[in-house]
C-alpha positions as CSV (number, residue, x, y, z in Angstrom):
1,M,8.6,-7.5,-9.0
2,N,7.7,-8.9,-12.4
3,P,7.6,-5.5,-14.5
4,D,4.7,-7.2,-16.9
5,T,2.3,-7.2,-13.9
6,S,2.4,-3.6,-13.8
7,A,0.7,-3.1,-17.3
8,T,-2.6,-1.6,-17.6
9,D,-5.5,-3.5,-18.7
10,G,-6.9,-1.1,-21.4
11,E,-8.9,0.6,-18.8
12,G,-6.1,2.0,-16.9
13,R,-6.1,-0.5,-14.1
14,D,-3.2,-2.7,-13.1
15,R,-3.5,-6.2,-14.7
16,A,-2.3,-7.7,-11.4
17,G,-5.2,-6.2,-9.5
18,S,-5.0,-2.7,-8.2
19,R,-1.5,-1.6,-7.4
20,F,-1.7,2.1,-8.2
21,P,-2.1,3.7,-4.8
22,D,-5.3,5.7,-4.2
23,R,-3.9,8.3,-1.8
24,P,-5.0,11.8,-1.8
25,I,-2.6,14.6,-3.0
26,W,-2.7,17.8,-1.0
27,P,-0.7,20.9,-1.8
28,P,0.8,23.3,0.9
29,W,-1.8,25.2,2.9
30,P,-1.0,28.6,1.0
31,K,-2.1,26.8,-2.3
32,R,-5.1,25.1,-0.8
33,L,-6.3,28.6,0.6
34,A,-5.6,30.1,-2.8
35,F,-7.5,27.4,-4.5
36,L,-10.6,27.9,-2.1
37,A,-10.5,31.7,-2.8
38,L,-10.7,31.1,-6.6
39,G,-13.2,28.5,-6.2
40,L,-15.6,30.9,-4.2
41,A,-14.7,33.6,-6.8
42,A,-15.8,31.2,-9.5
43,A,-19.1,30.6,-7.8
44,A,-19.8,34.2,-7.0
45,M,-19.0,34.9,-10.6
46,R,-21.5,32.3,-11.8
47,A,-24.2,34.0,-9.9
48,L,-23.4,37.6,-10.7
49,T,-23.2,37.0,-14.5
50,A,-26.1,34.5,-14.9
51,P,-28.5,37.0,-16.5
52,R,-26.1,38.3,-18.9
53,R,-24.7,34.9,-19.8
54,S,-28.2,33.3,-20.4
55,F,-29.0,35.4,-23.3
56,G,-25.4,35.9,-24.9
57,T,-24.4,34.4,-28.4
58,N,-21.0,34.1,-30.0
59,R,-20.4,35.1,-33.6
60,N,-18.8,31.9,-34.4
61,R,-22.0,29.9,-33.6
62,I,-20.1,27.5,-31.3
63,G,-22.4,25.1,-29.3
64,T,-19.7,23.8,-27.1
65,L,-16.2,25.0,-26.3
66,V,-13.7,22.8,-24.7
67,L,-10.7,24.5,-22.7
68,E,-7.5,22.5,-22.1
69,P,-4.4,24.8,-22.2
70,F,-1.9,22.4,-20.9
71,G,0.1,19.7,-22.3
72,M,0.4,17.7,-25.5
73,G,-0.9,14.6,-23.7
74,D,-3.9,16.6,-22.1
75,A,-4.9,17.6,-25.5
76,L,-4.7,14.2,-27.1
77,L,-6.6,12.5,-24.6
78,L,-9.5,14.9,-25.2
79,Q,-9.6,14.1,-28.7
80,P,-12.3,11.3,-28.3
81,L,-14.6,13.9,-26.5
82,V,-14.2,16.2,-29.4
83,R,-15.3,13.7,-31.9
84,A,-18.2,12.6,-29.6
85,L,-19.6,16.1,-29.5
86,L,-19.2,16.5,-33.1
87,A,-21.0,13.2,-33.8
88,S,-24.0,14.5,-31.8
89,G,-24.4,17.5,-34.3
90,K,-22.8,20.2,-32.2
91,K,-20.3,22.9,-33.6
92,V,-17.4,22.6,-31.4
93,A,-14.3,24.6,-30.5
94,F,-11.1,23.3,-28.7
95,A,-9.2,25.9,-27.1
96,G,-5.6,24.9,-26.2
97,N,-1.8,25.4,-26.8
98,P,-1.6,26.2,-30.7
99,A,1.4,23.7,-30.8
100,W,-1.1,20.9,-30.4
101,A,-3.6,22.0,-33.1
102,P,-2.1,19.2,-35.7
103,L,-3.5,16.6,-33.2
104,F,-7.0,17.4,-34.4
105,P,-7.9,16.6,-37.8
106,A,-10.0,19.0,-39.9
107,A,-13.6,18.3,-39.5
108,E,-16.9,20.0,-40.5
109,G,-18.1,22.1,-37.5
110,F,-14.7,22.0,-35.7
111,V,-12.6,25.0,-34.8
112,F,-9.2,25.0,-32.8
113,V,-8.7,28.3,-30.9
114,P,-5.2,29.0,-29.8
115,A,-5.2,29.5,-26.2
116,K,-2.0,29.5,-23.9
117,P,-2.8,31.3,-20.7
118,A,0.1,32.3,-18.2
119,W,-1.3,29.8,-15.6
120,A,-0.7,26.8,-18.0
121,R,3.0,27.6,-18.1
122,P,5.6,25.0,-16.6
123,D,7.5,28.1,-15.3
124,P,6.3,28.8,-11.7
125,A,7.6,32.3,-11.8
126,G,5.7,33.4,-15.0
127,K,2.5,31.8,-14.4
128,Y,1.5,33.9,-11.2
129,R,3.3,37.1,-12.0
130,H,0.1,39.1,-13.1
131,P,-2.7,36.9,-12.2
132,L,-5.7,39.2,-12.7
133,H,-4.2,40.6,-16.0
134,D,-3.7,37.1,-17.4
135,L,-7.2,36.1,-16.4
136,L,-8.8,39.0,-18.1
137,K,-6.6,38.5,-21.1
138,A,-7.6,34.8,-21.3
139,A,-11.3,35.8,-21.1
140,R,-11.1,38.3,-23.9
141,K,-9.3,35.7,-26.2
142,L,-12.0,33.0,-25.3
143,R,-15.1,35.5,-25.8
144,P,-15.6,35.2,-29.3
145,F,-16.1,31.3,-29.0
146,A,-17.2,30.9,-25.6
147,K,-19.9,33.6,-25.2
148,G,-23.3,31.9,-25.1
149,A,-21.8,28.5,-25.5
150,D,-21.8,25.3,-23.2
151,C,-18.2,25.1,-22.0
152,I,-16.3,22.1,-20.8
153,E,-13.4,22.7,-18.3
154,P,-12.1,19.0,-17.8
155,R,-9.5,19.7,-14.9
156,G,-11.5,21.2,-12.2
157,D,-9.4,24.3,-12.4
158,P,-11.0,27.5,-10.9
159,R,-8.8,29.7,-12.9
160,A,-10.2,28.3,-16.1
161,I,-13.8,28.4,-14.8
162,L,-13.4,32.0,-13.9
163,A,-12.2,32.8,-17.3
164,L,-15.0,31.1,-18.9
165,Y,-17.6,33.1,-17.0
166,L,-15.9,36.3,-17.7
167,A,-15.8,35.3,-21.4
168,G,-19.7,34.9,-21.2
169,A,-20.1,31.1,-21.2
170,R,-23.7,30.1,-20.8
171,T,-22.8,27.0,-18.7
172,V,-19.4,25.6,-17.5
173,H,-19.2,21.7,-17.0
174,S,-16.2,20.8,-14.9
175,L,-15.1,18.2,-12.4
176,P,-15.8,18.6,-8.6
177,R,-11.9,18.3,-7.9
178,Y,-8.7,19.6,-9.5
179,W,-8.2,15.9,-10.3
180,S,-5.5,16.3,-12.7
181,A,-3.0,17.7,-9.9
182,T,-4.4,17.6,-6.5
183,D,-7.5,16.6,-4.4
184,C,-8.7,20.2,-3.7
185,R,-12.4,20.5,-3.9
186,L,-14.3,23.0,-5.8
187,P,-17.1,24.9,-3.8
188,P,-20.7,23.9,-4.6
189,F,-22.2,25.9,-7.5
190,A,-18.9,26.8,-9.0
191,A,-19.9,25.0,-12.0
192,R,-21.9,22.0,-13.3
193,F,-20.2,19.1,-12.1
194,V,-20.0,15.8,-13.8
195,P,-19.2,12.3,-11.8
196,L,-15.5,11.7,-11.2
197,D,-14.4,8.2,-11.4
198,R,-11.2,7.9,-9.4
199,R,-9.9,4.7,-10.8
200,T,-9.6,5.2,-14.5
201,T,-7.7,7.1,-17.1
202,R,-7.8,10.7,-18.2
203,R,-9.5,9.8,-21.5
204,E,-12.2,7.9,-19.5
205,V,-12.7,10.5,-16.8
206,S,-13.6,13.1,-19.7
207,R,-16.3,10.4,-21.1
208,A,-18.6,12.0,-18.4
209,F,-18.7,15.2,-20.4
210,A,-19.8,13.2,-23.8
211,P,-23.3,13.5,-24.8
212,P,-25.2,10.2,-23.8
213,G,-25.0,7.5,-26.5
214,A,-22.4,9.3,-28.4
215,P,-19.6,7.1,-29.8
216,Y,-16.4,7.4,-27.6
217,G,-13.3,5.7,-28.7
218,R,-9.6,6.4,-28.4
219,P,-7.2,9.0,-29.7
220,D,-6.6,8.6,-33.4
221,V,-3.3,10.1,-35.2
222,S,-3.8,8.5,-38.5
223,H,-4.2,11.7,-40.2
224,L,-0.6,12.5,-39.4
225,L,0.9,9.4,-40.5
226,G,0.7,9.8,-44.4
227,D,3.5,7.7,-46.0
228,A,5.1,6.8,-42.6
229,P,7.9,4.1,-42.5
230,R,7.3,0.6,-41.6
231,P,8.6,-0.1,-38.1
232,D,12.2,-1.5,-37.6
233,P,12.1,-4.3,-35.0
234,K,15.5,-3.5,-34.1
235,T,14.9,0.3,-33.2
236,V,13.8,1.1,-29.7
237,G,13.0,4.7,-29.2
238,L,13.9,6.3,-25.9
239,I,11.8,9.5,-24.8
240,P,13.7,11.0,-21.7
241,L,12.6,14.6,-21.7
242,T,9.4,16.0,-20.0
243,P,8.7,19.6,-18.9
244,W,8.5,18.7,-15.4
245,E,11.8,17.8,-13.8
246,G,10.3,15.4,-11.4
247,K,9.1,13.0,-14.2
248,R,12.5,12.3,-15.5
249,W,14.4,9.3,-15.1
250,P,18.0,9.3,-13.8
251,A,20.7,9.7,-16.5
252,D,22.8,6.7,-15.3
253,H,19.5,4.6,-15.6
254,W,19.2,5.5,-19.2
255,S,22.7,4.8,-19.9
256,A,22.5,1.3,-18.5
257,L,19.2,0.8,-20.5
258,V,21.2,1.7,-23.6
259,E,24.0,-0.8,-22.8
260,G,21.4,-3.5,-22.1
261,L,19.6,-3.0,-25.3
262,R,22.7,-2.9,-27.4
263,A,23.8,-6.3,-25.7
264,R,20.6,-7.8,-26.9
265,G,21.1,-6.5,-30.5
266,F,18.6,-3.6,-30.4
267,S,19.6,-0.3,-31.8
268,P,18.3,2.5,-29.4
269,A,17.3,5.9,-31.0
270,L,16.8,9.1,-29.0
271,L,13.5,10.9,-29.6
272,C,13.0,14.5,-28.9
273,G,11.2,17.7,-29.9
274,P,12.5,20.6,-31.9
275,G,15.8,22.1,-30.5
276,E,15.9,19.5,-27.7
277,A,18.7,17.3,-29.0
278,D,21.4,18.7,-26.7
279,A,19.0,18.3,-23.5
280,A,18.0,14.9,-24.6
281,R,21.7,13.7,-24.9
282,T,22.5,15.2,-21.5
283,A,19.2,13.5,-20.0
284,I,20.6,10.0,-21.0
285,G,24.1,10.9,-19.3
286,G,25.8,11.8,-22.8
287,T,25.7,8.4,-24.2
288,D,26.3,8.2,-28.0
289,V,22.9,7.3,-29.3
290,P,21.5,8.7,-32.7
291,V,19.0,11.5,-32.4
292,R,15.7,11.8,-34.3
293,E,14.2,15.1,-33.7
294,A,10.6,15.9,-34.4
295,A,10.1,19.5,-36.0
296,S,6.7,19.7,-34.6
297,V,4.1,17.7,-33.0
298,A,2.9,16.6,-36.4
299,D,6.1,14.6,-36.8
300,W,6.1,12.6,-33.8
301,P,3.7,9.8,-35.2
302,R,6.2,9.4,-38.1
303,L,9.1,9.1,-35.5
304,L,7.3,6.6,-33.5
305,A,6.0,4.6,-36.3
306,A,9.7,3.7,-37.4
307,C,10.2,2.3,-33.9
308,G,9.7,-1.5,-33.1
309,A,9.2,-0.4,-29.4
310,V,9.4,2.7,-27.2
311,A,10.8,3.4,-23.6
312,S,9.3,6.8,-22.3
313,V,8.9,8.8,-19.3
314,N,5.3,10.0,-18.8
315,T,4.9,12.7,-21.2
316,G,3.0,13.7,-24.4
317,P,4.7,11.8,-27.0
318,M,4.3,8.7,-24.7
319,H,0.5,9.1,-25.3
320,I,0.9,9.3,-28.9
321,A,2.9,6.0,-28.9
322,D,0.2,4.5,-26.6
323,A,-2.7,5.7,-29.3
324,M,-0.8,4.2,-32.2
325,G,-0.2,0.7,-30.6
326,V,3.4,0.9,-30.4
327,P,4.9,-1.4,-27.8
328,L,5.5,0.9,-25.0
329,V,7.3,1.0,-21.8
330,A,6.0,4.0,-19.5
331,I,8.6,4.7,-16.6
332,D,6.5,6.6,-13.9
333,G,7.1,8.2,-10.8
334,A,4.7,10.0,-8.7
335,S,2.0,10.9,-11.3
336,R,-1.6,10.2,-10.3
337,L,-2.3,6.7,-11.7
338,P,-4.2,5.3,-13.3
339,L,-5.2,9.0,-14.5
340,W,-2.2,9.3,-16.6
341,A,-1.2,5.8,-17.4
342,P,-1.2,4.7,-21.0
343,E,-4.1,2.2,-21.5
344,G,-3.4,0.5,-24.7
345,P,-3.0,-3.3,-24.8
346,R,0.7,-3.0,-26.0
347,S,1.6,-0.7,-23.1
348,V,3.1,-1.4,-19.9
349,V,3.5,0.9,-16.9
350,L,6.5,0.5,-14.5
351,Q,6.3,2.3,-11.2
352,H,6.9,1.7,-7.5
353,Q,4.6,4.1,-5.7
354,D,3.6,1.3,-3.2
355,R,7.1,1.7,-1.9
356,V,6.9,5.6,-1.1
357,P,4.1,6.6,1.4
358,E,4.3,10.3,-0.1
359,A,3.5,9.1,-3.4
360,P,1.5,10.1,-5.7
361,F,2.0,13.7,-5.6
362,H,2.1,16.6,-8.0
363,P,5.7,17.4,-9.4
364,T,6.6,21.1,-8.7
365,A,9.7,23.1,-9.0
366,S,10.3,22.6,-5.2
367,N,9.6,18.9,-5.0
368,G,10.8,17.9,-8.3
369,P,14.2,16.5,-7.4
370,I,12.7,14.6,-4.5
371,V,10.4,13.0,-6.7
372,Q,13.1,11.8,-9.1
373,R,15.5,10.3,-6.3
374,A,12.6,8.8,-4.2
375,V,10.3,7.3,-6.9
376,M,11.5,7.6,-10.5
377,A,14.8,5.9,-9.5
378,L,13.1,2.9,-7.9
379,V,12.3,1.6,-11.4
380,T,15.6,-0.1,-12.7
381,P,16.9,-0.6,-16.2
382,D,16.6,-4.4,-15.5
383,E,12.9,-3.9,-15.1
384,V,12.5,-2.2,-18.4
385,L,14.7,-4.9,-20.1
386,A,12.5,-7.7,-18.6
387,V,9.3,-6.4,-20.4
388,S,8.3,-9.3,-22.7
389,F,8.7,-7.5,-26.0
390,L,12.3,-6.5,-25.1
391,R,13.5,-9.8,-24.0
392,A,14.2,-11.4,-27.4
393,S,17.6,-10.7,-28.9
394,G,17.4,-7.8,-31.4
395,S,13.7,-7.8,-32.3
396,A,10.9,-6.1,-30.6
397,S,7.4,-7.7,-30.8
398,P,6.5,-7.2,-34.5
399,L,3.8,-4.3,-35.2
400,A,1.0,-4.4,-37.5
401,E,0.7,-1.5,-40.1
402,P,1.4,1.8,-38.5
403,N,-2.0,3.3,-37.5
404,G,-3.9,5.6,-35.1
405,I,-6.4,3.6,-33.1
406,G,-9.9,4.9,-33.7
């Protein structure tokens, strides 16, 4: 397969047509039944608390609260929605992982609310240890901002919907399915559902929550760049780490890619988060590659701006590179696509889900190694090296001035 034909067209679709399989993702029956029970509980909670929620107000005078406690990429891709809500004159709160707060520039009428409930942890043992206690704790944390507000839960997650009703949300808008992970459908009346477009990116899915007529662009990280260095066309950044084991590319593939890049005159650089240098070296097979470590999420744009191109697994910094317009090769396995695909004009997605009948499916602790063997390993180092901006000897496609795309 010619890897360039797997590039997205800026709207999350395959430029060659529609190669991303549109297969449903179903979890095991115990999880399906648990999802149904939580959805019914959310619908019941909505009905039981309706009179009280209709007259509540929060002391912070928040008009709309957006709840997204999961990953860096999840938060970044909701940044355009926050801008659209602010442009419509609303006072907006975004509740998410406190580590991602720098992704949102300071703005009049905007508040970032630290929220990291147990169910958003990648650790399967910790996220379900005390579900009721964790739910009530999350509701208490959100109440000063959610009470009496119109709330947006952009994943179709009944746990988050329940927490918002318990926090006193006046209304909760959500997706009819838990679209970020599975095809499980929420019961009617669990929330106010917005239309779900199955064939577009996460950023575009979230456009349905924006006020009609409000401007809706792409993520912008220009506020984090400052005096960022100019890109070195010889430097190719490598991002091998992701919290989910099933999204990692095999170490021997990374090693072969490093050799191939050096043979063409490129200088690979290993990019990772704080304290991840050893894990990143292990992920690429121990190959001797200089490490550039981001001290926090605010450092990632500067690291990426110094690269002429980036090769990455599907993870948060990948979405930052895409937003900045850095030439990007995204190596994907069993993610739901094009939902999680980068959508910029300089981004290329390499995947072979059409060769694996089980794909896509949601990586978990139990099936992660299967995903890696069956899907991620199908993308070869030669395919990455065949992408147009890595073909030339020692010089990736030149970048314009480092910038965030507005």
